[in-house]
C-alpha positions in Angstrom: 4.4 17.3 18.5 4.0 17.8 22.2 4.0 14.0 22.6 7.6 13.7 21.2 10.9 13.6 23.0 13.3 16.3 21.8 15.5 13.7 20.2 12.4 12.4 18.3 11.6 16.0 17.1 15.2 16.3 15.8 15.1 12.9 14.2 11.8 13.6 12.5 13.1 16.9 11.2 16.2 15.2 9.8 14.2 12.4 8.1 11.9 15.0 6.5 14.8 17.0 5.2 16.6 14.0 3.8 13.5 12.2 2.4 14.9 12.5 -1.2 18.3 11.2 -0.1 17.7 8.9 2.9 20.5 8.4 5.4 21.6 5.2 6.9 21.2 4.5 10.7 24.9 5.2 11.1 24.7 8.5 9.3 21.7 9.6 11.4 23.5 8.7 14.6 26.5 10.8 13.5 24.5 13.7 12.3 22.4 13.9 15.5 25.2 12.9 17.8 23.3 10.0 19.3 25.2 7.7 21.5 24.5 4.5 19.5 22.6 3.1 16.5 20.3 1.4 18.9 19.2 4.8 20.2 18.3 5.8 16.6 16.4 2.6 16.1 14.5 3.1 19.4 13.4 6.6 18.4 12.4 5.5 14.9 10.2 2.8 16.4 8.6 5.4 18.7 7.9 7.7 15.8 6.2 4.8 14.0 4.1 3.9 17.0 3.0 7.5 17.4 2.0 7.8 13.7 4.7 10.3 12.5 6.6 7.8 10.4 5.9 4.8 8.1 8.6 2.7 6.7 8.7 0.0 4.0 9.4 -3.2 5.9 11.5 -4.4 2.9 13.5 -1.2 2.5 14.1 0.9 5.7 15.3 3.8 3.6 11.9 4.0 1.9 9.8 5.9 4.4 7.1 8.6 4.7 7.0 11.4 7.3 3.8 12.7 8.8 4.1 16.1 10.5 0.5 15.7 11.6 0.3 12.1 12.8 -2.3 9.7 11.5 -4.9 8.3 13.9 -4.2 4.9 15.3 -7.4 3.5 13.7 -8.5 4.8 10.3 -11.4 3.8 8.1 -10.9 2.6 4.6 -13.6 2.6 2.0 -14.8 -0.9 0.9 -15.9 -1.1 -2.7 -17.9 -4.0 -4.1 -15.9 -6.1 -6.5 -18.8 -6.4 -8.9 -19.0 -5.4 -12.5 -18.7 -1.7 -13.2 -19.8 0.2 -16.3 -18.0 0.4 -19.5 -14.9 2.6 -19.2 -15.7 2.8 -15.5 -13.8 2.9 -12.3 -14.8 1.3 -9.0 -13.5 4.3 -7.1 -16.1 6.7 -8.7 -18.9 4.9 -7.0 -20.1 5.0 -3.4 -18.3 2.7 -1.0 -20.5 0.0 0.4 -18.9 0.2 3.8 -16.0 1.6 5.8 -13.6 -0.9 7.4 -11.6 0.1 10.5 -7.9 -0.7 10.1 -4.9 0.0 12.3 -3.0 2.7 10.5 0.3 1.0 11.5 -0.6 -1.9 9.1 -0.4 0.4 6.2 3.0 1.4 4.8 1.5 4.2 2.8 -0.7 7.2 3.6 -4.2 6.1 4.7 -5.8 8.6 2.3 -4.4 6.5 -0.6 -6.0 3.3 0.6 -9.1 1.4 -0.3 -10.5 -2.2 0.0 -12.1 -4.6 -2.3 -13.6 -8.1 -1.6 -11.9 -10.8 -3.6 -14.0 -13.0 -5.9 -13.1 -16.4 -7.4 -10.0 -18.5 -7.0 -7.6 -17.0 -9.6 -5.2 -15.6 -7.0 -5.1 -18.6 -4.7 -3.3 -19.5 -2.5 -2.4 -15.9 -1.6 -5.9 -14.4 -2.1 -9.0 -16.5 -1.6 -12.7 -15.7 -2.3 -14.1 -13.4 0.4 -10.7 -12.0 1.5 -10.5 -8.3 2.0 -7.7 -6.8 -0.2 -6.2 -3.5 0.8 -4.7 -1.5 -2.1 -2.9 1.7 -2.5 -4.4 4.0 -5.2 -2.1 4.1 -8.2 -2.7 4.3 -11.9 0.6 2.5 -12.9 2.5 -0.5 -11.7 5.8 -2.3 -12.0 6.1 -5.7 -13.7 5.2 -8.5 -11.3 3.1 -6.3 -8.9 -0.4 -7.5 -8.0 -3.0 -4.9 -9.0 -6.7 -4.1 -8.6 -7.8 -3.1 -12.1 -10.8 -2.6 -14.4 -10.7 -4.7 -17.5 -13.6 -4.2 -19.9 -16.5 -4.1 -17.4 -15.0 -6.3 -14.7 -12.9 -5.6 -11.6 -10.0 -7.9 -11.4 -7.1 -8.7 -9.1 -4.1 -9.9 -11.2 -0.4 -9.8 -11.6 0.7 -7.0 -14.0 3.3 -7.4 -16.8 4.0 -5.0 -19.6 6.4 -5.6 -22.5 6.6 -2.9 -25.1 2.9 -2.0 -25.6 1.5 -5.4 -24.6 0.0 -5.7 -21.2 -0.5 -9.2 -19.7 -2.6 -10.0 -16.7 -1.7 -13.3 -15.0 -3.2 -15.3 -12.1 -1.4 -17.1 -9.3 -3.7 -20.1 -9.9 -2.6 -20.3 -13.5 -3.7 -24.0 -14.0 -7.3 -22.9 -14.3 -6.8 -19.2 -15.3 -4.8 -18.6 -18.4 -3.1 -15.2 -18.9 -5.1 -12.3 -20.3 -3.7 -10.2 -23.1 -5.3 -6.8 -22.6 -7.3 -5.7 -25.7 -10.1 -3.8 -24.1 -10.6 -0.9 -21.8 -8.0 -1.2 -19.0 -7.4 0.9 -15.9 -5.2 0.2 -12.9 -7.0 1.2 -9.7 -4.3 0.4 -7.2 -1.5 -1.9 -6.0 -2.3 -4.8 -3.6 -0.6 -4.1 -0.3 -2.3 -6.3 2.3 -4.7 -9.2 2.4 -7.1 -9.7 5.4 -8.2 -13.3 5.4 -11.9 -14.2 5.4 -11.3 -17.4 7.2 
């Protein structure tokens, strides 16, 4: 942490201690006796730039602390979005490439990330064929989240819904792609976090 200002060290320590009960900017300012909330915001931004902190852009109190900062450029495994074996998982296979990504684009630990290439038009207009889809490894999802999953022997990108014991996979381009009621082997590989456009 030799690259951190003493205020940033204090802030990082506080954020790490309060990670289960995140403080507001005002509470951080009062706890650390900073002169203003803008000083807190400035040091938070610096911690993000230096790789010590990642925040959810939609919820500033949802963040992750890295006492050993991530490198500015990280390499995520790219897996082919082809068929996989029965009861398989794409993440068991060998990646076909490694793609350099700015770690600041990821709002989760880089070790949890992977990439697949989108096929077809079922998730248009958000995701088009050839786009690189960055996902965070997870085996469960909330209703409405877009997921990378294995269904039967295919890898799919869909919206996830579960009611009671019924899982439904839907497409954004629903006119040509009716919902799928899951009745075969199903495994969530990850949650879609970013889309890198092919063109």
